C-alpha positions, 0 to 999 in steps of 0.5 A, spaced: 588 327 045 588 319 044 588 315 051 592 309 052 588 303 054 592 297 057 590 290 054 594 287 060 589 283 064 583 284 060 581 277 058 579 275 065 573 281 066 568 277 062 565 270 062 569 265 058 566 262 052 565 258 048 558 261 049 552 259 045 545 262 044 538 259 044 532 262 041 526 261 045 518 260 043 515 260 037 515 268 036 522 268 037 522 274 041 526 271 047 533 268 047 538 265 052 546 266 052 548 260 055 555 256 057 557 250 054 554 246 060 547 250 059 548 255 065 544 261 063 549 268 062 544 272 059 536 273 058 534 277 052 527 279 050 524 284 044 517 286 043 514 282 037 514 286 031 519 291 033 526 293 030 529 289 036 525 283 034 527 283 027 534 283 029 534 279 035 538 273 033 543 277 030 544 281 036 544 275 041 549 271 036 554 277 037 553 278 044 555 270 045 561 272 041 563 278 044 568 275 049 571 271 043 572 277 039 575 281 045 580 275 046 582 275 039 582 282 038 587 283 044 591 277 041 592 280 035 593 287 038 599 284 042 602 280 036 602 287 032 605 291 038 610 286 040 612 283 033 614 290 030 611 287 024 617 282 023 613 276 024 609 275 018 607 268 020 604 270 027 601 276 024 597 272 019 595 266 024 592 272 029 589 275 023 586 269 021 583 267 028 580 274 028 577 273 021 574 266 024 571 270 030 568 275 026 565 270 021 562 266 027 559 273 030 556 275 024 553 268 022 557 267 016 557 261 013 564 257 012 
């Protein structure tokens, strides 16, 4: 049985972005996720030469974009649900915003 999840009010449950990340030190085994004003939201570390270390930058990039991805996916879901597929322009706008958030999360070049 599939459960229904309410999307109303979900956007207030996380740190608002935009968030950025900073890789620390020469070894790149530590990173910070920060708000625009430099306030630390999260500290992430990985043992050098570990699988986690080799993926650290990709992981913190994704962590930093999680709020934006959630916001865009909630907006896309709401547009689809409320439009009954009648407003193609709004759906295309939301799909493009979701695509841009995904690209930033995976570090794709524009």
